[in-house]
C-alpha positions as CSV (number, residue, x, y, z in Angstrom):
1,M,144.5,187.5,13.1
2,A,141.5,188.2,10.9
3,L,139.6,191.4,10.2
4,T,135.8,190.8,10.2
5,G,133.4,192.2,7.6
6,R,132.1,194.8,10.1
7,A,135.6,196.1,10.8
8,A,136.5,196.2,7.1
9,L,133.4,198.4,6.4
10,L,134.4,200.8,9.2
11,A,138.0,200.9,8.0
12,A,136.9,201.9,4.5
13,L,135.5,205.1,6.1
14,G,138.7,205.9,8.1
15,S,142.0,207.6,7.3
16,I,144.9,205.9,9.2
17,P,146.5,202.8,7.4
18,V,146.7,199.5,9.3
19,G,147.6,196.0,8.1
20,I,145.2,193.1,8.1
21,W,145.6,189.4,7.5
22,D,142.9,186.9,6.6
23,A,143.3,183.4,5.0
24,G,146.7,184.3,3.6
25,W,145.7,187.6,2.1
26,T,147.5,190.7,3.1
27,G,146.1,194.2,2.5
28,I,146.1,197.8,3.8
29,L,143.0,199.6,4.8
30,A,142.6,203.1,6.2
31,V,141.2,203.5,9.7
32,N,140.9,206.4,12.1
33,A,142.6,206.4,15.5
34,P,139.5,205.5,17.6
35,L,138.7,202.6,15.3
36,A,142.3,201.4,15.6
37,V,142.1,201.4,19.4
38,A,138.7,199.7,19.3
39,C,140.1,197.0,17.0
40,A,143.2,196.4,19.2
41,C,141.0,196.1,22.3
42,D,138.6,193.8,20.5
43,Y,141.5,191.5,19.4
44,A,143.0,191.6,22.9
45,L,139.7,190.5,24.5
46,A,139.0,187.6,22.1
47,A,139.6,184.3,23.8
48,P,142.8,182.5,22.6
49,V,142.2,179.6,20.2
50,R,145.4,177.5,20.8
51,R,144.7,176.9,24.5
52,L,141.2,175.4,23.9
53,G,140.7,171.8,25.0
54,L,138.9,169.6,22.5
55,T,137.7,165.9,22.9
56,R,135.4,163.7,20.9
57,S,132.7,161.1,21.7
58,G,129.8,159.5,20.0
59,D,129.1,156.9,17.3
60,T,131.9,154.9,15.9
61,S,129.9,152.9,13.4
62,V,126.8,153.4,11.3
63,R,125.0,151.6,8.5
64,L,125.2,153.2,5.1
65,G,122.1,155.4,4.6
66,E,121.7,156.1,8.3
67,S,123.0,159.0,10.5
68,A,125.8,159.1,13.0
69,D,126.3,161.7,15.7
70,V,129.8,162.8,16.8
71,T,130.0,165.1,19.8
72,L,132.9,167.6,20.1
73,T,133.4,168.8,23.7
74,L,135.1,172.2,23.8
75,T,136.7,173.5,27.0
76,N,137.6,177.2,27.5
77,P,140.5,177.3,30.1
78,S,141.2,181.0,29.6
79,G,139.9,183.9,31.6
80,R,138.0,185.4,28.6
81,R,134.6,184.6,27.3
82,L,134.7,182.6,24.1
83,R,132.5,183.7,21.2
84,A,133.3,181.6,18.2
85,Q,132.4,179.9,15.0
86,V,133.5,176.3,14.8
87,R,133.9,174.2,11.6
88,D,134.2,170.4,12.2
89,A,135.7,169.2,8.9
90,W,135.1,165.6,7.6
91,P,135.6,164.0,4.1
92,P,133.0,165.0,1.5
93,S,131.5,161.5,1.4
94,S,130.5,162.0,5.1
95,W,127.5,164.1,4.1
96,Q,124.6,164.1,1.7
97,P,125.3,166.5,-1.2
98,G,124.6,170.1,-0.3
99,T,124.4,169.6,3.5
100,E,128.0,170.0,4.6
101,T,127.8,173.8,5.2
102,T,124.9,173.6,7.6
103,A,126.0,170.3,9.3
104,S,129.7,171.0,9.9
105,R,129.4,174.6,11.2
106,H,128.5,175.7,14.7
107,R,128.2,178.9,16.8
108,V,129.3,178.6,20.4
109,T,129.6,180.9,23.4
110,A,131.5,179.5,26.4
111,P,132.3,181.6,29.5
112,A,135.7,181.4,31.1
113,G,136.4,177.9,32.6
114,E,133.3,176.3,31.1
115,R,132.7,173.7,28.4
116,R,130.2,173.2,25.6
117,R,129.2,170.2,23.5
118,L,128.7,170.5,19.8
119,T,127.1,167.6,17.9
120,T,127.9,167.0,14.2
121,R,125.5,164.7,12.4
122,L,127.1,162.7,9.7
123,R,125.2,160.9,6.9
124,P,127.8,159.0,4.9
125,T,127.2,158.2,1.2
126,R,129.9,155.5,0.9
127,R,131.1,152.5,2.9
128,G,134.4,152.5,4.7
129,D,136.2,154.4,7.4
130,R,135.6,158.1,7.7
131,H,138.3,160.0,9.6
132,A,137.8,163.4,11.1
133,D,139.9,166.1,9.5
134,R,140.6,169.3,11.5
135,V,138.5,171.5,13.7
136,T,138.9,175.2,12.7
137,I,137.9,177.8,15.3
138,R,137.4,181.5,14.8
139,S,137.2,183.4,18.1
140,Y,135.7,186.9,18.1
141,G,136.1,189.8,20.4
142,P,133.1,191.4,22.1
143,L,132.7,194.0,19.4
144,G,133.0,191.5,16.5
145,L,135.7,193.6,14.8
146,F,138.7,191.3,15.0
147,A,139.0,187.5,15.4
148,R,141.7,184.9,16.3
149,Q,141.7,181.8,14.2
150,G,143.4,178.4,14.6
151,A,142.9,174.7,13.8
152,H,143.1,171.6,16.0
153,K,143.5,167.9,15.1
154,V,141.0,165.9,17.1
155,P,141.1,162.3,15.7
156,W,137.9,160.2,15.4
157,T,136.9,157.4,13.0
158,V,133.4,156.4,12.0
159,R,133.1,153.0,10.2
160,V,130.3,153.0,7.6
161,L,128.9,149.5,7.4
162,P,127.0,147.8,4.5
163,P,123.3,148.6,4.7
164,F,122.1,144.9,4.6
165,T,118.9,145.9,2.8
166,S,118.1,142.2,2.1
167,R,117.4,141.5,5.8
168,K,113.8,142.2,4.9
169,H,113.7,138.8,3.2
170,L,115.1,137.0,6.3
171,P,111.7,136.2,8.0
172,S,110.3,134.5,4.9
173,K,113.5,132.5,4.4
174,L,113.5,131.4,8.0
175,A,109.9,130.2,7.6
176,R,111.0,128.0,4.8
177,L,114.0,126.9,6.8
178,R,111.6,125.8,9.6
179,E,109.8,123.6,7.1
180,L,113.0,121.9,6.2
181,D,114.1,121.6,9.8
182,G,111.6,119.0,10.9
183,R,108.7,121.3,12.0
184,T,107.2,120.3,8.6
185,S,108.2,116.9,7.4
186,V,110.8,116.5,4.7
187,L,110.6,113.2,2.7
188,T,113.6,113.8,0.5
189,R,116.6,111.9,1.7
190,G,120.1,112.7,0.6
191,E,123.7,112.7,1.9
192,G,123.0,115.8,3.9
193,T,119.9,114.7,5.8
194,E,119.3,112.8,9.0
195,F,116.5,110.8,10.5
196,D,113.9,112.9,12.4
197,S,110.8,110.9,13.4
198,L,108.1,108.5,12.3
199,R,104.6,109.3,11.3
200,E,101.6,107.6,9.6
201,Y,101.7,106.9,5.9
202,V,99.5,109.1,3.7
203,P,98.9,108.6,-0.1
204,G,101.7,110.2,-2.1
205,D,104.5,109.5,0.3
206,D,107.7,108.0,-1.1
207,T,107.5,104.3,-0.5
208,R,111.2,104.2,0.1
209,S,110.6,106.0,3.4
210,I,108.4,103.3,4.8
211,D,109.9,101.8,8.1
212,W,108.9,98.1,7.8
213,R,110.0,97.2,11.3
214,A,107.9,100.0,12.9
215,T,105.0,99.0,10.6
216,A,105.2,95.4,11.8
217,R,104.8,96.6,15.4
218,Q,101.6,98.6,14.8
219,T,98.5,98.4,12.8
220,T,99.3,101.3,10.4
221,V,102.1,101.9,7.9
222,A,104.8,104.1,9.4
223,V,107.2,106.3,7.3
224,R,110.4,108.0,8.3
225,T,110.8,111.7,8.1
226,W,114.1,113.4,7.5
227,R,115.6,116.8,8.3
228,P,118.7,118.5,6.9
229,E,121.8,118.0,8.9
230,R,123.2,120.8,10.9
231,D,126.8,122.0,11.4
232,R,127.6,122.1,7.7
233,H,130.4,124.4,6.6
234,I,129.8,127.3,4.1
235,L,132.6,129.4,2.6
236,V,131.4,132.7,1.1
237,V,134.0,133.9,-1.4
238,L,133.8,137.5,-2.6
239,D,135.6,138.3,-5.9
240,T,137.0,141.8,-5.4
241,G,138.7,142.0,-8.8
242,R,138.0,144.4,-11.6
243,T,134.6,142.9,-12.6
244,S,133.3,143.7,-9.2
245,A,133.9,147.4,-9.8
246,G,131.3,147.6,-12.6
247,R,128.3,149.7,-11.5
248,V,124.8,148.3,-11.7
249,G,122.4,151.1,-10.9
250,D,123.8,153.3,-8.2
251,A,126.3,150.9,-6.7
252,P,129.2,148.6,-7.7
253,R,128.5,144.9,-8.2
254,L,130.5,144.2,-5.1
255,D,127.9,145.9,-2.9
256,A,125.1,143.7,-4.2
257,S,127.3,140.6,-3.7
258,M,128.0,141.6,-0.1
259,D,124.3,142.1,0.6
260,A,123.6,138.6,-0.8
261,G,126.4,137.2,1.3
262,L,125.0,138.7,4.4
263,L,121.5,137.3,3.9
264,L,123.0,133.9,3.2
265,A,125.2,134.1,6.4
266,A,122.2,135.1,8.6
267,L,120.1,132.3,7.2
268,A,122.8,129.6,7.4
269,S,123.8,130.6,11.0
270,R,120.1,130.2,12.0
271,A,120.2,126.7,10.4
272,G,123.1,125.7,12.6
273,D,125.7,125.9,9.8
274,R,129.1,127.5,10.1
275,V,129.9,130.4,7.8
276,D,133.3,131.8,6.9
277,L,134.1,134.7,4.5
278,L,137.0,135.1,2.1
279,A,137.5,138.2,-0.1
280,Y,140.1,137.8,-2.8
281,D,141.5,139.2,-6.0
282,R,145.3,138.7,-6.2
283,R,145.6,138.5,-2.5
284,V,143.4,138.0,0.5
285,R,141.5,141.2,1.2
286,A,139.4,139.9,4.1
287,L,139.1,136.7,6.0
288,V,136.5,135.9,8.7
289,Q,136.7,132.4,10.3
290,G,135.5,130.5,13.3
291,R,132.8,133.0,14.5
292,T,129.9,132.0,16.6
293,A,126.4,132.6,15.4
294,R,126.1,135.6,17.7
295,D,129.3,137.2,16.5
296,L,129.0,136.2,12.8
297,L,127.1,139.1,11.3
298,P,128.9,141.9,13.3
299,S,132.2,140.4,12.1
300,L,131.1,140.1,8.5
301,V,129.8,143.6,8.2
302,S,132.9,145.0,9.8
303,A,135.2,143.1,7.5
304,M,133.1,144.1,4.4
305,A,132.9,147.8,5.4
306,T,136.4,148.6,4.1
307,L,136.4,146.4,1.0
308,E,136.7,148.2,-2.3
309,P,137.0,146.7,-5.8
310,E,140.5,146.4,-7.0
311,L,141.2,147.3,-10.7
312,V,143.2,144.1,-11.3
313,E,142.3,140.7,-13.0
314,T,141.4,138.2,-10.3
315,D,143.9,135.3,-10.0
316,A,141.6,132.3,-10.3
317,R,144.3,129.8,-9.4
318,G,145.3,131.8,-6.2
319,L,141.6,132.1,-5.3
320,T,141.0,128.4,-5.7
321,A,144.1,127.5,-3.7
322,T,143.2,129.9,-0.9
323,A,139.6,128.6,-0.8
324,L,140.9,125.0,-0.5
325,R,143.2,125.9,2.4
326,T,140.4,127.8,4.1
327,A,137.9,124.9,3.7
328,P,139.9,121.7,4.0
329,R,136.8,119.5,4.6
330,R,133.7,119.2,2.4
331,S,131.9,122.5,2.3
332,L,129.5,124.6,0.3
333,V,131.7,127.1,-1.6
334,V,129.6,130.2,-2.6
335,L,131.6,132.2,-5.2
336,L,130.1,135.7,-5.8
337,T,131.7,136.7,-9.1
338,S,131.0,137.7,-12.6
339,L,129.5,135.6,-15.4
340,D,131.4,137.5,-18.1
341,A,132.7,135.0,-20.6
342,A,136.4,135.9,-20.6
343,P,137.1,135.8,-16.9
344,V,135.2,132.6,-16.5
345,E,136.5,130.7,-19.5
346,E,140.1,131.8,-19.1
347,G,140.3,132.0,-15.3
348,L,137.7,129.9,-13.5
349,L,136.9,127.0,-15.7
350,P,140.5,125.5,-15.9
351,V,140.7,125.4,-12.1
352,L,137.1,124.6,-11.3
353,P,137.5,120.8,-11.1
354,Q,139.8,121.3,-8.1
355,L,136.9,122.8,-6.2
356,T,134.1,120.5,-7.4
357,Q,136.0,117.4,-6.6
358,R,136.0,118.3,-2.9
359,H,133.2,120.7,-2.4
360,T,129.7,121.7,-3.6
361,V,130.1,124.9,-5.6
362,L,127.5,127.6,-6.1
363,V,128.3,130.6,-8.3
364,A,126.2,133.7,-7.9
365,S,126.4,136.8,-10.2
366,V,124.9,140.2,-10.4
367,A,122.9,140.8,-13.6
368,D,122.3,144.3,-15.0
369,P,118.6,145.0,-15.2
370,H,119.3,147.7,-17.9
371,V,120.3,144.9,-20.3
372,A,116.9,143.3,-20.0
373,A,115.3,146.7,-20.5
374,M,117.4,147.2,-23.7
375,G,116.3,143.7,-24.9
376,A,112.7,144.7,-24.8
377,A,113.1,148.0,-26.5
378,R,111.5,148.6,-29.9
379,G,110.3,151.6,-32.0
380,D,113.3,153.0,-33.9
381,T,116.5,152.0,-35.4
382,D,118.6,152.8,-32.3
383,A,116.2,150.7,-30.1
384,V,116.5,147.7,-32.4
385,Y,120.3,147.8,-32.4
386,E,120.2,148.1,-28.6
387,A,117.9,145.1,-28.4
388,A,120.1,143.1,-30.6
389,A,123.2,143.9,-28.5
390,A,121.3,143.0,-25.3
391,A,120.2,139.7,-26.8
392,Q,123.7,138.8,-27.7
393,A,125.0,139.7,-24.2
394,Q,122.3,137.6,-22.6
395,A,122.9,134.7,-24.8
396,E,126.7,134.8,-24.0
397,R,125.8,135.0,-20.3
398,H,123.5,132.0,-20.5
399,R,126.2,130.1,-22.4
400,T,128.7,130.8,-19.7
401,A,126.2,129.6,-17.0
402,E,125.6,126.4,-18.9
403,Q,129.3,125.7,-19.0
404,L,129.5,126.0,-15.2
405,R,126.4,123.8,-14.8
406,R,128.1,121.0,-16.9
407,H,130.8,121.0,-14.2
408,G,128.2,120.4,-11.5
409,V,128.0,124.0,-10.3
410,T,124.8,125.6,-9.2
411,V,124.4,129.0,-10.8
412,V,122.4,132.0,-9.6
413,D,122.1,134.9,-12.0
414,A,119.9,137.7,-10.8
415,T,119.5,141.5,-10.6
416,P,120.8,143.4,-7.5
417,D,117.4,143.5,-5.9
418,D,116.7,139.7,-6.6
419,L,120.2,138.3,-6.0
420,A,120.0,138.0,-2.2
421,P,116.7,136.1,-2.0
422,A,117.6,134.0,-5.1
423,L,120.9,132.9,-3.4
424,A,119.0,132.1,-0.2
425,D,116.5,130.0,-2.1
426,A,119.4,128.1,-3.8
427,Y,120.9,127.4,-0.4
428,L,117.6,126.0,0.9
429,A,117.1,123.9,-2.2
430,L,120.6,122.4,-1.8
431,K,119.9,121.7,1.9
432,A,116.5,120.1,1.1
433,A,118.1,117.9,-1.5
434,G,120.8,116.8,1.0
435,R,123.7,118.1,-1.1
436,L,125.4,119.9,1.8
């Protein structure tokens, strides 16, 4: 039972004591006899809260940065008219800062036996599952002097998916893929290319592509064209260890790695290749295998949605062993991890030969654009020291990348905005060179 502000003001002018209870606070105010009767009648006429029926419907998933609508259907089975304030509580990360008060509170009037729909618009600020908390209802009497209050549990979950901002690069990468896929001739031949067609020789063509038998049957010189093979296997490995928790800009490195992995998966599936996902630190955090091209992206974004960086050192031996089990045949293993010297030299390099002997390996890492900005700073003593520190960090990073290249690994090192297109370009380059 709760005393409203209106009733408290009137009670302050009265003379007969009566107890009130509101949010755990107990007090005594003085009221006159007519006011006491009015309050009692108002409380008696307020619709009961416990008997209300509540169900949910609406969105169950949303991309980060977009809005989701969850509808709460409230049914009033009592014989009294419901006049209420409703608070639909969700975790703080379900809203933009400062918008929770207006987005989660509703006023509703429902005559006896009727139902009303209340829509709560969520705009989450983090990936993952957002679970509805409790629905608190305060039911007022017709005079607004007293109110009944209660809470209901109405479960609902909204999964917040990665935003996949790099999808804007997909059309340009698909155009390059079409050039490699035989629509524009490819003259480079490697272990991952197959014969496409014959055409007339033009100056500048590789003489090794001349088909002498076809040339003997016609009056012009014929050359073979090649196209990249389809149905290659790609394993995208996300390192979810402590280095993935470092923030670059407004998001962890893991988020930029996931965005790059999604663009690569979308591109590779269009190229006819099979893509699997492995997320690992000291154990498997996510595994997506054997999905068709149609189901691949939905499966990947759903698996990535709940991934969070783990504040543990990644077990490189365990990661390598799991990757080899997941990809038993020759594949392109794309490892999205850090280029920090210590984790690479102490963890990855000792076990790298196990991967490179069987697979083509590509390592992609998120670079911090702030380091480059520091390296260009000048003007005062602090700026010069920052530039020196940035130059040292960049030199160490380049040295680590060179160590990986000496083991036959392709390395992509780019800022969060550039990592996804750079990784896609590296994939297309490997495909054009026949290394898949």
